[in-house]
N, C-alpha and C positions, 0 to 999 in steps of 0.2 A: 506494499499500498505504499501510495507515495506518502510524505510528510505535508502539512499543514501549513508549510510554505510556501510549499512547491504548490501544493493546490492558489492558494489567495497569489502569490506570482504571476500564474495563468489567468487568474479574474483577474486583477488587473488588467493582461496583455487583453486579452477579449472586452472589458469595458471602456480600456483606451480606442480601441479600432471599434467597437460598435458607435464610440460619441463620434462618428462621421459624418453616421446616417447612412441614409438609403443609399448614394450613391459613393463612387472614391473621391471625386473631384470634390466633395467638403471634406476631406483630409488636411486641406489647406488650414483649417478652422479649431485642427486643435491648438492649446496654447504647449509653449517647448517643455514644461516639467515631464505631461503628458506622450511626448510625440518623443522625448529620450529616454523617459521613463520603460519604456515597452519593450519586453523580453521575453525569448521565446528560446526553450531547448529543441533542437530538431536533431534526431539518429540517423545517421549514415552508418554503410559499413565497410569503408575504407577501402573500395573498390573504384578503381577508373574506369572507365571515366563516371560514375553515378559519383561517390563521393567520398572525396579520402584525404591524408593527412599529406601536408609534402613533408622530405626531411625538416626543412625549418620550423615547424607546427603552424603551419597556416593550411588553410582548408581548403579545398578544389573542386570540381565536378560538376556535373552538370545539374545534378541535386542542390547544392550548398548557391551555384551561382543563379539559379532560377527562383530559388525561395528566397535571396536577398535582393533580385530585379523587382519582385515583385511586390513581397511583404515589408521592403523600404516604406515604397508611397501612401500605406496605408498603416504605420505608424510605428510599427517594433521594430526599432534603431539593434535592439542586441541581442542577434541571434548564438547563441552556443550552440556549439556541433557537437554532439558525443559520439564517438565509436559503440559502435554493435553488431553482433554474427548476426547478418542476412535473417537465420530464422525466427531470434529477438527481436525484431524489429516491430512487428505489430504486438505482441505479449510486451510490448515494455511500452506503447502507444497505450495501451488499452490499461494498462497498472499504472497510468503517469508518471512513469520515471521519464518519458521524452513526451514534448504536446505536439507533433508530427514528424512523418517521414519524409526524405526529400535525398534518394537512395536507387534511383530508377523503379523504385515496387510499382509491377503492373498491374492496371487493376482486373480484376476478375472477380465474376459470381461470387464466390465463394468469400470472398474477404468482402466483399462487399457486405455481408452478411455482420464482419468483425466491427470494420473503420466508412469511413466516407472517406469517397474521392474525390482531390480538385478538378475540373474538366481532362483530361490529357494533354501533357508538352511536348512528345516524344511517342514515333511508333516503329515498334522492334519487333522484324523475325526471327525465327529460331535458326543457328548453326551449329557444327561440330565440329570440333579441332581433331584432328588424325596423327597419326605419325608421315613424317614426308612423304610423296608417293602414294599415301593412300594405298595401302598395300592391299585390305580387305574391299575394297572397291563401294565404301557408302556414302550413297547420295542421295538418301532417304533416311525417314524413318522407318518405311518400311521393309526398305533391305534390314534393317536390325531385325524388325518383327519373321521376315523368312531364313534370319543363320543366327541360331541360337546363343551359335559359338562366340560372338561380339561380345566382346564386354564393357558396359558403356557406362558411363558416370555422369553425375550431372549436380547443380547445388542445393541442398536439402532447399525444402521449401522454396524453388524456383519454379519460377511460369514454364520453364525452357522442360522440367520434368513432367512437368501434368501436361503440356503440350504430348511429348514422350507417350504418355501411360495412355492420355486421350487415343494418339495414333494408333493405339494396339501394340504397344511393348510391354510384356507384365512389370509389374511392377517391382517383384523382386529380382529380375534381370538386370536392374539400375540401381549400381552403387549408388548413396547418397551420400555426400560430403562436403567439407563444414562451406568450401569460397574455393575460385578459380584455382588459387595458387597450391589449395592440394589435388587438385583435379590434372592440372600440367603437371605436378609430382608425378605422380598417381602413373600419367602418360606416358613420359618419359623413362620411368622404371619398368615398362612396360608391364603392367597391371594394370592394366584396363587395355582398351583399345580406341574408346572415342568416348569423347567426352561433348555434351551435349549442353550450350549457352546460349545467351543474348548474341546475335553476330555483331552487335557492338563491342561487347563484353569478349570476344572471336579478333575481334581489328586490335582493338587496343592491347589483347595479351601478345599478340604478334609484332605488335610495336616492341617489343624487348628481343634485339636479334641472337640470345642467347637460345630463346624460346622459337623461334622463327626460322635458324637453324635446324634442326630437328622435326619442328611440325609444320601444319600446314589448316586452312581453313577447307575444308570438302568444299569442291562448287565443281556442277552445280549441286544444289543442295535443297531440297524436298521434303518440309515441315508437315506440320500436321494440313490439312485439309481438309476446309469446312463446306458445304454450299459451293462446289469448285472454287476459291480460293484459301490462299494459303493465311494459315491463322496469321496473325501479327501483335505482339504483345505493344498496352499502350498505356504508358509509362505516365504515372502523375505521382501529387505528393498527397499523403495520409493523415486524413486528420481525427481525434474520436469524434463517433456519433455526437454526444450530446456540444462538441463546437460546428456546428449547421452554418451558428454567424460569421463567424471568422470563416470559414470553406466560403460560404459564397463572395464575402466581399475579397477573396482570395483569387476566384474565377471573375469576378468583376475588373483588376484592375491585370489578374493573365489574358483576360481578352484583349485591355489595351495595349498590352505589350505585345501582343501577337499579329495585332493589327501594322503598329509602326515599325514592324519590323524585327524590333528588340532581342526577339525569342529568338527567330532565325542566326542573327550573328551572334547569337551563344551558344547556337546548337554548332556555328562553324567552327567557333574556337573548340573543337571537340571530333572533329571531321565527319558531322552528320549536314546533310543536301536536304534538297527537295525530297528526295524519296524518303529521308524518315521526319517529312511535317505531317503532324494529322492532319485530314480532311476536316475543314467544317461543319460537316453530318455529323461529325464522329463524339461523342460525345460523355462522359461519365453515366448518366442517364442513360442512354442506350445502353451502355456496355453491362451494366449492373443490373438494368433490368427492371424486375418485379420487387430487389430485394436495395435498390437507392432509395437512402435517406439523405 
């Protein structure tokens, strides 16, 4: 259970941004004390490009950059980033140890039953890391289904694993590991044959020459197909269900930054382009369906 001080602190943040009224434009009316007193604790899982600490202790990544850009205009001036294991992000949020998750968390209907999401800001497909030359000729989840001898791993709690299971790969065929470093280590050591991750994680991982000299991305690759289309992950910021007002204010600010090109510029810094931009008609409400709150 969170401390009383933590609960009061976040209540002050929500009160500060709520004072701005129904539109983000009214943020200019917040007095200096409230504007500079806003503070929030945000969970990241220390994984590039999503959210990570640099050697000097500074925090970078798509999630941190987005939450700074979007929350700043609505009065949150101090953002504390804490590193949490990926599979502990949502439990930590629900337990009030953190106030939001900004670490590439994909919107999925099961997660929508636990937390509430902002509208998505990034569209990412699934990918697979394999040894150089792709010796087992893996180009789809279907290839894994057809070959039970393939030893595949993935991140515990990741949507890439969820997609692999939905595509027909038995759950007990997939080795669930803590993070991509663990999966890469297992692949390099020959303990597994493939590692399923988001395409962005694979791209980021292969920037390390020590990895790219021995591993590669399986291309082409077909992930989970539904209604004739490959399923993409739509990443967003997660909040607690009781913080609906803050989520709604976040969405208003996000829409403005999408319209003026700021979001596209943030993503360009991490190698994302037009292919990763979320279509205007894709919203958290549409993805969550009846679980949307």
